[in-house]
A tleap script that builds the chain and sets N, CA, C and O, in Angstrom:
source leaprc.protein.ff14SB
mol = sequence {
  NMET GLU CYS LEU GLU HIE ILE CYS TYR ASP
  GLY CYS THR HIE VAL GLU PRO TYR ASP ALA
  ALA GLU VAL LYS ARG GLU ARG THR PRO CYS
  GLY ARG ILE ALA THR CYS GLN ALA LEU GLN
  VAL LEU ILE ARG HIE PHE ALA THR CYS GLU
  LYS LYS VAL ARG GLY GLY CYS VAL ARG CYS
  LYS ARG MET LEU GLN LEU PHE ARG LEU HIE
  SER TYR LEU CYS HIE HIE THR ASP SER SER
  CYS LYS VAL PRO PHE LEU PRO GLY LEU LEU
  ARG LEU LEU LEU LEU HIE GLY THR ILE CSER
}
set mol.1.N position { -4.819 -0.362 8.508 }
set mol.1.CA position { -4.903 0.452 7.466 }
set mol.1.C position { -4.251 1.482 7.863 }
set mol.1.O position { -3.609 2.164 7.064 }
set mol.2.N position { -4.315 1.764 9.195 }
set mol.2.CA position { -3.738 3.190 9.645 }
set mol.2.C position { -2.127 3.008 9.356 }
set mol.2.O position { -1.367 3.942 9.097 }
set mol.3.N position { -1.871 2.049 9.424 }
set mol.3.CA position { -0.228 1.808 8.809 }
set mol.3.C position { -0.067 2.207 7.533 }
set mol.3.O position { 0.534 3.211 7.151 }
set mol.4.N position { -0.575 1.461 6.934 }
set mol.4.CA position { -0.403 1.698 5.374 }
set mol.4.C position { -0.665 3.096 4.897 }
set mol.4.O position { -0.032 3.438 3.899 }
set mol.5.N position { -1.394 3.866 5.375 }
set mol.5.CA position { -1.641 5.296 4.876 }
set mol.5.C position { -0.498 5.966 5.658 }
set mol.5.O position { -0.002 6.914 5.050 }
set mol.6.N position { -0.034 5.734 6.703 }
set mol.6.CA position { 1.177 6.421 7.412 }
set mol.6.C position { 1.983 6.377 6.432 }
set mol.6.O position { 2.349 7.420 5.890 }
set mol.7.N position { 2.501 4.896 5.936 }
set mol.7.CA position { 3.839 4.837 5.019 }
set mol.7.C position { 3.430 5.615 3.796 }
set mol.7.O position { 4.030 6.657 3.531 }
set mol.8.N position { 2.156 5.050 2.802 }
set mol.8.CA position { 2.230 5.814 1.632 }
set mol.8.C position { 1.706 7.206 1.587 }
set mol.8.O position { 1.277 7.534 0.480 }
set mol.9.N position { 1.634 8.158 2.584 }
set mol.9.CA position { 1.417 9.279 2.849 }
set mol.9.C position { 2.714 10.222 3.150 }
set mol.9.O position { 3.314 11.048 2.462 }
set mol.10.N position { 2.889 9.719 4.528 }
set mol.10.CA position { 4.047 10.541 5.450 }
set mol.10.C position { 5.575 9.793 4.881 }
set mol.10.O position { 6.622 10.439 4.928 }
set mol.11.N position { 5.540 8.645 4.454 }
set mol.11.CA position { 6.720 7.857 4.158 }
set mol.11.C position { 7.304 7.576 5.508 }
set mol.11.O position { 7.197 8.331 6.474 }
set mol.12.N position { 7.918 6.446 5.492 }
set mol.12.CA position { 8.704 5.941 6.833 }
set mol.12.C position { 10.057 5.097 6.473 }
set mol.12.O position { 10.218 4.117 5.745 }
set mol.13.N position { 10.702 5.637 7.036 }
set mol.13.CA position { 12.031 4.745 7.159 }
set mol.13.C position { 12.734 4.684 5.837 }
set mol.13.O position { 13.364 5.609 5.323 }
set mol.14.N position { 12.484 3.051 5.174 }
set mol.14.CA position { 12.916 2.670 3.809 }
set mol.14.C position { 11.810 2.722 2.728 }
set mol.14.O position { 12.143 2.424 1.581 }
set mol.15.N position { 10.599 3.051 2.965 }
set mol.15.CA position { 9.375 3.010 2.140 }
set mol.15.C position { 8.935 4.275 2.032 }
set mol.15.O position { 8.640 4.860 3.074 }
set mol.16.N position { 8.802 4.954 0.761 }
set mol.16.CA position { 8.627 6.670 0.816 }
set mol.16.C position { 7.311 6.653 0.032 }
set mol.16.O position { 7.078 5.636 -0.621 }
set mol.17.N position { 6.591 7.464 0.018 }
set mol.17.CA position { 5.433 8.173 -0.918 }
set mol.17.C position { 5.994 7.974 -2.386 }
set mol.17.O position { 7.177 8.167 -2.666 }
set mol.18.N position { 4.883 7.505 -3.442 }
set mol.18.CA position { 5.474 7.205 -4.739 }
set mol.18.C position { 5.472 8.663 -5.248 }
set mol.18.O position { 5.970 8.686 -6.373 }
set mol.19.N position { 5.172 9.634 -4.915 }
set mol.19.CA position { 5.393 10.955 -5.572 }
set mol.19.C position { 6.201 11.751 -4.758 }
set mol.19.O position { 6.128 12.955 -5.006 }
set mol.20.N position { 7.091 11.354 -3.689 }
set mol.20.CA position { 7.794 11.890 -2.865 }
set mol.20.C position { 9.171 12.364 -3.494 }
set mol.20.O position { 9.856 11.590 -4.161 }
set mol.21.N position { 9.520 13.605 -3.259 }
set mol.21.CA position { 10.917 13.817 -3.758 }
set mol.21.C position { 11.864 13.351 -2.648 }
set mol.21.O position { 11.693 13.172 -1.442 }
set mol.22.N position { 12.870 13.220 -3.419 }
set mol.22.CA position { 14.279 12.726 -2.646 }
set mol.22.C position { 14.639 13.631 -1.548 }
set mol.22.O position { 14.979 14.811 -1.627 }
set mol.23.N position { 14.478 12.695 -0.243 }
set mol.23.CA position { 14.836 13.600 1.024 }
set mol.23.C position { 15.531 12.774 1.717 }
set mol.23.O position { 15.267 11.573 1.760 }
set mol.24.N position { 16.464 13.301 2.318 }
set mol.24.CA position { 17.333 12.693 3.313 }
set mol.24.C position { 16.298 12.063 4.714 }
set mol.24.O position { 15.903 12.969 5.447 }
set mol.25.N position { 15.967 10.999 5.014 }
set mol.25.CA position { 15.246 10.654 6.092 }
set mol.25.C position { 16.175 10.062 7.094 }
set mol.25.O position { 17.013 9.265 6.673 }
set mol.26.N position { 16.139 10.332 8.303 }
set mol.26.CA position { 16.746 8.918 9.277 }
set mol.26.C position { 16.033 7.656 8.929 }
set mol.26.O position { 14.838 7.486 8.686 }
set mol.27.N position { 16.943 6.874 8.956 }
set mol.27.CA position { 16.605 5.170 8.635 }
set mol.27.C position { 16.758 4.612 9.801 }
set mol.27.O position { 17.625 3.750 9.941 }
set mol.28.N position { 15.862 5.038 10.964 }
set mol.28.CA position { 15.963 4.281 11.910 }
set mol.28.C position { 14.350 3.665 11.830 }
set mol.28.O position { 13.543 4.156 11.040 }
set mol.29.N position { 13.916 2.304 12.930 }
set mol.29.CA position { 12.815 1.697 12.728 }
set mol.29.C position { 11.547 2.728 13.410 }
set mol.29.O position { 11.791 3.304 14.470 }
set mol.30.N position { 10.341 2.892 12.805 }
set mol.30.CA position { 9.430 3.897 13.298 }
set mol.30.C position { 8.701 3.251 14.621 }
set mol.30.O position { 8.332 2.077 14.668 }
set mol.31.N position { 8.558 4.154 15.636 }
set mol.31.CA position { 8.083 3.977 16.729 }
set mol.31.C position { 6.664 3.983 16.582 }
set mol.31.O position { 5.928 3.169 17.140 }
set mol.32.N position { 6.277 4.906 15.826 }
set mol.32.CA position { 4.741 5.688 15.595 }
set mol.32.C position { 3.887 4.261 15.757 }
set mol.32.O position { 3.377 4.027 16.853 }
set mol.33.N position { 3.729 3.278 14.624 }
set mol.33.CA position { 2.873 2.246 14.511 }
set mol.33.C position { 3.801 0.874 14.803 }
set mol.33.O position { 4.904 0.705 14.284 }
set mol.34.N position { 3.280 0.099 15.554 }
set mol.34.CA position { 3.992 -1.168 15.819 }
set mol.34.C position { 4.218 -1.899 14.701 }
set mol.34.O position { 5.350 -2.360 14.551 }
set mol.35.N position { 3.215 -2.147 13.719 }
set mol.35.CA position { 3.178 -2.988 12.649 }
set mol.35.C position { 3.875 -2.237 11.308 }
set mol.35.O position { 3.810 -2.824 10.229 }
set mol.36.N position { 4.462 -1.085 11.388 }
set mol.36.CA position { 5.145 -0.260 10.260 }
set mol.36.C position { 6.192 -1.480 9.606 }
set mol.36.O position { 6.169 -2.030 8.505 }
set mol.37.N position { 7.079 -1.639 10.743 }
set mol.37.CA position { 8.362 -2.424 10.009 }
set mol.37.C position { 7.885 -3.566 8.967 }
set mol.37.O position { 8.243 -3.648 7.792 }
set mol.38.N position { 7.230 -4.206 9.474 }
set mol.38.CA position { 6.880 -5.638 9.123 }
set mol.38.C position { 6.071 -5.309 7.801 }
set mol.38.O position { 6.284 -6.047 6.839 }
set mol.39.N position { 5.195 -4.306 7.666 }
set mol.39.CA position { 4.354 -3.746 6.657 }
set mol.39.C position { 5.288 -3.238 5.863 }
set mol.39.O position { 5.176 -3.722 4.736 }
set mol.40.N position { 6.323 -2.334 5.965 }
set mol.40.CA position { 7.451 -2.087 5.062 }
set mol.40.C position { 8.176 -3.283 4.372 }
set mol.40.O position { 8.404 -3.300 3.162 }
set mol.41.N position { 8.488 -4.188 5.154 }
set mol.41.CA position { 9.045 -5.445 4.613 }
set mol.41.C position { 7.948 -6.116 3.404 }
set mol.41.O position { 8.428 -6.492 2.334 }
set mol.42.N position { 6.911 -6.195 3.584 }
set mol.42.CA position { 6.016 -6.734 2.771 }
set mol.42.C position { 5.662 -6.101 1.509 }
set mol.42.O position { 5.413 -6.683 0.453 }
set mol.43.N position { 5.666 -4.642 1.766 }
set mol.43.CA position { 5.855 -3.763 0.544 }
set mol.43.C position { 7.096 -3.750 -0.384 }
set mol.43.O position { 7.139 -3.398 -1.563 }
set mol.44.N position { 8.096 -4.208 0.404 }
set mol.44.CA position { 9.137 -4.153 -0.687 }
set mol.44.C position { 9.383 -5.483 -1.231 }
set mol.44.O position { 9.975 -5.708 -2.287 }
set mol.45.N position { 8.878 -6.364 -0.423 }
set mol.45.CA position { 8.823 -7.796 -1.214 }
set mol.45.C position { 7.749 -7.762 -2.318 }
set mol.45.O position { 7.899 -8.334 -3.397 }
set mol.46.N position { 6.856 -7.183 -2.040 }
set mol.46.CA position { 5.619 -6.866 -3.092 }
set mol.46.C position { 6.277 -6.269 -4.499 }
set mol.46.O position { 6.058 -6.639 -5.652 }
set mol.47.N position { 7.065 -5.327 -4.062 }
set mol.47.CA position { 7.578 -4.443 -5.338 }
set mol.47.C position { 8.715 -5.183 -5.835 }
set mol.47.O position { 9.163 -4.530 -6.778 }
set mol.48.N position { 9.498 -6.381 -5.631 }
set mol.48.CA position { 10.376 -7.200 -6.305 }
set mol.48.C position { 10.054 -8.389 -6.434 }
set mol.48.O position { 10.845 -9.047 -7.109 }
set mol.49.N position { 8.886 -9.099 -5.905 }
set mol.49.CA position { 8.238 -10.532 -6.057 }
set mol.49.C position { 8.283 -10.817 -7.778 }
set mol.49.O position { 7.877 -9.952 -8.555 }
set mol.50.N position { 8.777 -12.017 -8.211 }
set mol.50.CA position { 8.437 -12.529 -9.378 }
set mol.50.C position { 7.317 -13.476 -9.501 }
set mol.50.O position { 6.747 -13.647 -10.579 }
set mol.51.N position { 6.965 -14.138 -8.348 }
set mol.51.CA position { 5.763 -15.001 -8.124 }
set mol.51.C position { 4.938 -14.617 -8.435 }
set mol.51.O position { 4.200 -15.385 -9.052 }
set mol.52.N position { 4.446 -13.088 -8.225 }
set mol.52.CA position { 3.186 -12.593 -7.864 }
set mol.52.C position { 2.408 -12.658 -9.295 }
set mol.52.O position { 1.188 -12.807 -9.373 }
set mol.53.N position { 3.233 -12.533 -10.361 }
set mol.53.CA position { 2.598 -12.532 -11.585 }
set mol.53.C position { 1.963 -13.788 -12.100 }
set mol.53.O position { 1.169 -13.826 -13.040 }
set mol.54.N position { 2.333 -14.688 -11.485 }
set mol.54.CA position { 1.771 -15.942 -11.731 }
set mol.54.C position { 0.785 -16.191 -10.649 }
set mol.54.O position { 0.064 -17.176 -10.811 }
set mol.55.N position { 0.618 -15.476 -9.567 }
set mol.55.CA position { -0.342 -15.391 -8.522 }
set mol.55.C position { -0.161 -16.597 -7.659 }
set mol.55.O position { -1.075 -17.201 -7.097 }
set mol.56.N position { 1.290 -16.924 -7.605 }
set mol.56.CA position { 1.750 -18.037 -6.575 }
set mol.56.C position { 2.122 -17.533 -5.381 }
set mol.56.O position { 2.003 -18.356 -4.473 }
set mol.57.N position { 2.547 -16.428 -5.041 }
set mol.57.CA position { 2.791 -15.991 -3.808 }
set mol.57.C position { 2.309 -15.430 -2.894 }
set mol.57.O position { 1.805 -14.322 -3.076 }
set mol.58.N position { 2.317 -16.011 -1.665 }
set mol.58.CA position { 1.216 -15.695 -0.462 }
set mol.58.C position { 1.431 -14.687 0.106 }
set mol.58.O position { 0.458 -14.167 0.652 }
set mol.59.N position { 2.688 -14.040 0.211 }
set mol.59.CA position { 3.020 -12.526 0.657 }
set mol.59.C position { 2.242 -11.619 -0.322 }
set mol.59.O position { 1.439 -10.742 -0.005 }
set mol.60.N position { 2.593 -11.957 -1.482 }
set mol.60.CA position { 1.838 -10.787 -2.624 }
set mol.60.C position { 0.413 -10.763 -2.275 }
set mol.60.O position { -0.184 -9.712 -2.042 }
set mol.61.N position { -0.159 -11.985 -2.237 }
set mol.61.CA position { -1.685 -12.221 -2.003 }
set mol.61.C position { -2.255 -11.551 -0.946 }
set mol.61.O position { -3.403 -11.125 -1.074 }
set mol.62.N position { -1.509 -11.352 0.302 }
set mol.62.CA position { -1.663 -10.664 1.543 }
set mol.62.C position { -1.702 -9.007 1.318 }
set mol.62.O position { -2.317 -8.137 1.935 }
set mol.63.N position { -0.877 -8.938 0.286 }
set mol.63.CA position { -0.481 -7.238 0.237 }
set mol.63.C position { -1.623 -6.951 -0.680 }
set mol.63.O position { -2.141 -5.870 -0.399 }
set mol.64.N position { -2.136 -7.511 -1.596 }
set mol.64.CA position { -3.214 -7.360 -2.434 }
set mol.64.C position { -4.710 -7.404 -1.734 }
set mol.64.O position { -5.733 -6.907 -2.206 }
set mol.65.N position { -4.584 -8.101 -0.525 }
set mol.65.CA position { -5.906 -8.011 0.120 }
set mol.65.C position { -5.891 -6.788 1.050 }
set mol.65.O position { -6.957 -6.295 1.418 }
set mol.66.N position { -4.720 -6.293 1.433 }
set mol.66.CA position { -4.536 -5.083 2.299 }
set mol.66.C position { -4.977 -3.953 1.081 }
set mol.66.O position { -5.847 -3.129 1.365 }
set mol.67.N position { -4.517 -3.945 0.080 }
set mol.67.CA position { -4.916 -2.924 -1.236 }
set mol.67.C position { -6.256 -2.751 -1.071 }
set mol.67.O position { -6.755 -1.663 -0.781 }
set mol.68.N position { -6.982 -3.945 -1.269 }
set mol.68.CA position { -8.483 -4.052 -1.533 }
set mol.68.C position { -9.000 -3.754 -0.352 }
set mol.68.O position { -9.924 -2.970 -0.574 }
set mol.69.N position { -8.879 -4.011 1.106 }
set mol.69.CA position { -9.582 -3.477 2.219 }
set mol.69.C position { -9.457 -2.061 2.182 }
set mol.69.O position { -10.403 -1.331 2.479 }
set mol.70.N position { -8.354 -1.636 1.839 }
set mol.70.CA position { -8.133 -0.170 1.962 }
set mol.70.C position { -8.908 0.507 0.950 }
set mol.70.O position { -9.382 1.602 1.252 }
set mol.71.N position { -9.152 -0.046 -0.399 }
set mol.71.CA position { -10.269 0.612 -1.373 }
set mol.71.C position { -11.732 0.749 -0.759 }
set mol.71.O position { -12.450 1.739 -0.899 }
set mol.72.N position { -12.066 -0.445 -0.031 }
set mol.72.CA position { -13.423 -0.345 0.924 }
set mol.72.C position { -13.216 0.587 1.526 }
set mol.72.O position { -14.099 1.414 1.299 }
set mol.73.N position { -12.238 1.063 2.456 }
set mol.73.CA position { -12.435 1.975 3.549 }
set mol.73.C position { -11.934 3.349 3.269 }
set mol.73.O position { -11.814 4.083 4.250 }
set mol.74.N position { -11.638 3.794 2.165 }
set mol.74.CA position { -10.757 4.915 1.383 }
set mol.74.C position { -11.786 5.853 0.940 }
set mol.74.O position { -12.629 5.548 0.096 }
set mol.75.N position { -11.705 7.189 1.606 }
set mol.75.CA position { -12.712 8.098 1.247 }
set mol.75.C position { -12.329 9.159 0.230 }
set mol.75.O position { -12.954 10.190 -0.017 }
set mol.76.N position { -11.317 8.779 -0.260 }
set mol.76.CA position { -10.880 9.580 -1.532 }
set mol.76.C position { -11.636 9.015 -2.867 }
set mol.76.O position { -11.431 7.871 -3.274 }
set mol.77.N position { -12.465 9.860 -3.462 }
set mol.77.CA position { -13.291 9.436 -4.386 }
set mol.77.C position { -12.378 9.645 -5.721 }
set mol.77.O position { -12.508 8.925 -6.711 }
set mol.78.N position { -11.582 10.551 -5.649 }
set mol.78.CA position { -10.727 10.828 -6.906 }
set mol.78.C position { -9.572 9.977 -7.168 }
set mol.78.O position { -9.517 8.874 -6.624 }
set mol.79.N position { -8.503 10.436 -8.062 }
set mol.79.CA position { -7.248 9.686 -7.854 }
set mol.79.C position { -5.979 10.266 -7.005 }
set mol.79.O position { -4.785 10.030 -7.188 }
set mol.80.N position { -6.720 11.266 -5.819 }
set mol.80.CA position { -5.683 11.586 -5.029 }
set mol.80.C position { -5.092 10.624 -3.758 }
set mol.80.O position { -4.169 11.021 -3.045 }
set mol.81.N position { -5.552 9.699 -3.627 }
set mol.81.CA position { -5.046 8.542 -2.816 }
set mol.81.C position { -3.641 8.334 -3.044 }
set mol.81.O position { -3.233 8.678 -4.153 }
set mol.82.N position { -2.961 7.930 -2.377 }
set mol.82.CA position { -1.639 7.658 -2.420 }
set mol.82.C position { -1.127 6.291 -2.298 }
set mol.82.O position { -0.007 5.863 -2.576 }
set mol.83.N position { -2.105 5.712 -1.852 }
set mol.83.CA position { -2.001 4.015 -1.837 }
set mol.83.C position { -1.942 3.309 -3.021 }
set mol.83.O position { -2.996 3.402 -3.649 }
set mol.84.N position { -0.899 2.482 -3.678 }
set mol.84.CA position { -0.636 1.846 -4.759 }
set mol.84.C position { -1.852 1.292 -5.317 }
set mol.84.O position { -2.602 0.772 -4.490 }
set mol.85.N position { -2.235 1.282 -6.571 }
set mol.85.CA position { -3.321 0.611 -7.370 }
set mol.85.C position { -4.721 0.887 -6.936 }
set mol.85.O position { -5.653 0.300 -7.487 }
set mol.86.N position { -4.948 1.869 -5.845 }
set mol.86.CA position { -6.319 2.200 -5.536 }
set mol.86.C position { -7.228 2.860 -6.858 }
set mol.86.O position { -8.261 2.220 -7.047 }
set mol.87.N position { -7.041 3.953 -7.748 }
set mol.87.CA position { -7.864 4.113 -8.575 }
set mol.87.C position { -8.196 3.049 -9.494 }
set mol.87.O position { -9.285 3.139 -10.060 }
set mol.88.N position { -7.424 2.014 -9.757 }
set mol.88.CA position { -7.927 1.235 -10.769 }
set mol.88.C position { -8.475 -0.038 -10.249 }
set mol.88.O position { -9.132 -0.734 -11.023 }
set mol.89.N position { -8.263 -0.462 -8.908 }
set mol.89.CA position { -9.000 -1.306 -7.787 }
set mol.89.C position { -10.157 -0.465 -7.516 }
set mol.89.O position { -11.098 -1.258 -7.566 }
set mol.90.N position { -10.581 0.588 -7.281 }
set mol.90.CA position { -11.878 1.397 -6.976 }
set mol.90.C position { -12.774 1.112 -8.359 }
set mol.90.O position { -13.953 0.808 -8.180 }
set mol.91.N position { -12.282 1.194 -9.702 }
set mol.91.CA position { -12.879 1.283 -10.779 }
set mol.91.C position { -13.495 -0.329 -10.930 }
set mol.91.O position { -14.668 -0.696 -11.007 }
set mol.92.N position { -12.274 -1.101 -10.942 }
set mol.92.CA position { -12.646 -2.670 -11.005 }
set mol.92.C position { -14.204 -2.847 -9.772 }
set mol.92.O position { -15.369 -3.062 -10.104 }
set mol.93.N position { -13.815 -2.716 -8.785 }
set mol.93.CA position { -14.876 -2.631 -7.394 }
set mol.93.C position { -16.321 -2.267 -8.157 }
set mol.93.O position { -17.272 -3.043 -8.250 }
set mol.94.N position { -16.261 -0.942 -8.666 }
set mol.94.CA position { -17.417 -0.233 -9.033 }
set mol.94.C position { -17.954 -1.225 -10.113 }
set mol.94.O position { -18.988 -1.771 -9.729 }
set mol.95.N position { -17.650 -1.511 -11.035 }
set mol.95.CA position { -17.724 -2.299 -12.276 }
set mol.95.C position { -18.549 -3.600 -12.050 }
set mol.95.O position { -19.586 -3.866 -12.658 }
set mol.96.N position { -17.935 -4.415 -11.054 }
set mol.96.CA position { -18.640 -5.880 -10.333 }
set mol.96.C position { -19.441 -5.361 -9.392 }
set mol.96.O position { -19.814 -6.124 -8.501 }
set mol.97.N position { -19.877 -3.978 -9.375 }
set mol.97.CA position { -20.992 -3.675 -8.366 }
set mol.97.C position { -20.371 -4.373 -6.940 }
set mol.97.O position { -21.267 -4.744 -6.181 }
set mol.98.N position { -19.213 -4.573 -6.532 }
set mol.98.CA position { -18.809 -5.065 -5.378 }
set mol.98.C position { -19.291 -3.339 -4.249 }
set mol.98.O position { -19.983 -3.227 -3.237 }
set mol.99.N position { -18.786 -2.655 -4.792 }
set mol.99.CA position { -19.108 -1.360 -3.997 }
set mol.99.C position { -19.851 -0.150 -4.480 }
set mol.99.O position { -19.707 -0.001 -5.693 }
set mol.100.N position { -20.574 0.728 -3.927 }
set mol.100.CA position { -21.465 1.498 -4.647 }
set mol.100.C position { -20.823 2.809 -4.620 }
set mol.100.O position { -21.354 3.768 -5.180 }
savepdb mol mol.pdb
quit
C-alpha cells in the first residue's frame, strides 16, 4: 500500500498523480520502494488493457484487488484521496455494508 500511495501522491518515474502538472522528472528507477517499478508496470497495463472490460485479465484483477485493499485502509473520508477509483469504491463498499 505504501508503494501505491507513493506513486499516486508523489509521482514516480513513469507514473504521475492524475492531477499533477506536467513536470520534467528524471526517469530512472525508483530506489525508495523495492516494488515501485513492478507496480508501475501493473498500473500502466491496467490503464491500457482491453481485456479488463470483460473481466478476463489476471493482472487487472490484481490491480483492482489493490485498489479495494487501499479503500479499506485509506483514512481519507472525502474525495481527497488520489488513488484511482477510491471515492466510487468507498461508496460501493458502504452501500453493501462491507465497511462502516
